[in-house]
C-alpha positions as CSV (number, residue, x, y, z in Angstrom):
1,M,72.5,89.4,58.9
2,S,73.6,92.1,56.2
3,V,77.3,93.1,55.9
4,T,76.8,96.4,57.7
5,W,75.5,94.7,60.9
6,R,78.4,92.2,60.6
7,S,80.9,95.0,60.3
8,A,79.4,96.8,63.2
9,I,79.5,93.5,65.4
10,Y,83.1,92.8,64.4
11,S,84.2,96.5,65.1
12,S,82.6,96.3,68.4
13,V,84.0,93.0,69.4
14,L,87.6,94.5,68.3
15,V,87.1,97.6,70.3
16,L,86.0,95.6,73.4
17,L,89.1,93.3,73.0
18,L,91.4,96.1,72.5
19,G,89.8,98.0,75.6
20,L,90.5,94.7,77.6
21,S,94.1,94.2,76.3
22,C,94.9,98.0,77.2
23,A,93.5,97.4,80.8
24,Y,95.5,94.3,81.4
25,A,98.6,96.1,80.0
26,D,98.3,98.6,82.8
27,E,98.4,95.9,85.3
28,V,101.7,95.1,87.3
29,G,102.5,91.5,87.5
30,Y,105.3,89.7,89.5
31,K,106.9,88.1,86.5
32,A,107.0,91.0,84.2
33,H,107.7,94.1,86.7
34,I,108.4,92.9,90.2
35,K,110.9,90.0,89.7
36,P,113.4,92.2,87.7
37,I,113.5,94.8,90.5
38,F,113.8,92.4,93.2
39,D,116.5,90.4,91.2
40,A,118.3,93.5,90.9
41,K,118.0,95.1,94.1
42,C,117.1,92.5,96.9
43,L,118.3,88.9,95.6
44,A,121.7,89.2,97.2
45,C,120.3,89.1,100.7
46,H,116.7,87.5,100.0
47,G,117.7,84.7,97.5
48,S,118.0,80.9,97.5
49,T,120.8,80.8,99.9
50,S,118.7,82.8,102.7
51,P,116.8,80.9,105.3
52,E,113.0,80.6,105.3
53,Y,111.2,82.5,107.6
54,P,111.0,80.2,110.6
55,E,114.7,79.5,110.6
56,F,115.2,83.3,110.0
57,K,113.2,84.3,113.1
58,S,114.9,81.6,115.3
59,E,118.3,82.9,114.4
60,M,117.7,86.4,113.4
61,E,120.7,88.1,114.9
62,R,123.0,85.6,113.4
63,Y,121.5,86.1,109.9
64,K,121.4,89.9,110.4
65,R,125.3,89.8,110.9
66,E,125.6,87.7,107.8
67,D,123.5,90.3,105.7
68,K,120.8,87.7,105.2
69,G,117.1,88.2,105.3
70,P,114.3,85.7,105.0
71,R,114.1,84.1,101.6
72,M,112.0,85.9,99.1
73,D,113.3,84.7,95.6
74,S,110.1,83.4,94.4
75,Y,106.3,84.7,93.9
76,T,105.4,82.2,96.6
77,Y,108.0,83.3,99.0
78,L,107.4,86.9,98.5
79,I,103.5,87.1,98.9
80,F,104.0,85.6,102.4
81,F,105.4,89.0,103.2
82,V,102.5,90.9,101.8
83,G,99.3,89.2,102.4
84,W,99.7,86.5,104.8
85,P,100.9,85.3,107.3
86,D,103.4,88.3,107.8
87,T,100.9,90.8,106.6
88,G,102.4,94.1,105.3
89,A,106.0,93.2,106.1
90,I,107.1,94.2,102.5
91,M,105.1,97.4,102.6
92,R,106.5,98.3,106.2
93,R,110.2,97.5,105.1
94,L,109.9,99.2,101.7
95,D,107.9,102.2,102.5
96,D,109.4,105.7,102.1
97,G,108.1,107.0,105.2
98,K,105.3,108.9,103.6
99,N,102.7,106.5,105.2
100,T,104.0,106.7,108.7
101,G,103.4,109.1,111.5
102,D,107.2,109.6,112.1
103,G,108.2,110.0,108.4
104,K,110.7,107.3,108.7
105,P,111.3,105.2,105.8
106,G,111.3,101.4,106.1
107,N,114.7,99.8,106.8
108,M,114.7,98.3,103.2
109,Y,113.8,101.4,101.3
110,Q,117.3,102.5,100.9
111,Y,118.0,99.4,98.7
112,L,115.3,100.1,96.1
113,G,117.7,102.1,94.1
114,N,120.9,104.0,93.9
115,T,119.1,107.3,93.7
116,E,116.0,108.9,95.2
117,E,114.4,108.9,91.8
118,E,115.2,105.1,91.2
119,R,113.8,104.4,94.7
120,Q,110.8,106.2,94.2
121,E,110.1,104.7,90.7
122,N,110.6,101.2,92.1
123,L,108.6,101.9,95.2
124,A,105.8,103.1,92.9
125,M,106.0,99.8,90.8
126,F,105.5,97.8,94.1
127,K,102.8,99.9,95.2
128,R,100.9,99.2,91.9
129,W,101.6,95.6,92.3
130,V,100.3,95.3,95.8
131,G,97.3,97.5,95.3
132,N,96.4,98.2,98.8
133,W,99.7,99.5,100.2
134,T,99.2,99.1,104.0
135,L,101.5,98.9,106.7
136,K,99.0,97.0,109.0
137,R,99.8,93.6,110.4
138,W,97.4,90.5,110.1
139,R,95.6,91.3,113.5
140,E,95.0,94.8,112.4
141,I,93.9,94.4,108.9
142,S,90.2,94.2,107.9
143,K,88.8,91.7,105.3
144,E,88.1,94.4,102.9
145,E,91.7,95.8,103.0
146,L,93.2,92.2,102.7
147,E,90.8,91.6,99.6
148,A,92.2,94.8,98.1
149,I,95.7,93.5,97.8
150,K,96.3,92.4,94.2
151,V,99.8,90.9,93.8
152,R,99.2,89.4,90.4
153,Y,101.7,86.9,89.1
């Protein structure tokens, strides 16, 4: 193989690798993008001292009075409220109302930021992370819609 062919192959491989790295750089992941937002905006009510979902459901009124929601302080806990079993819960709670018939935002939207601009930026990051931003519950979502949810770590 001549030096010219080698150079062309090396250049092609380099371009391919750079393209792949740029594609992955655009992907939103839990650890790099969502966790910092969650820790800043949600952890106080959904942290390690919060009840797990079954306990929260059984004593919901008590925990609401205590300003505690279900525990969501890790990737594993959080995706429970995205994909399954509580499909779409994060999306319904964080949505700004543009995806609802009545235009009413979810009950947690207000906590995404101190200003509307910050809330919209953080919501956009969550939307990119989830991929298929749907307000549907488990019994309503199609297999294709469920498969379109990304939630990368």
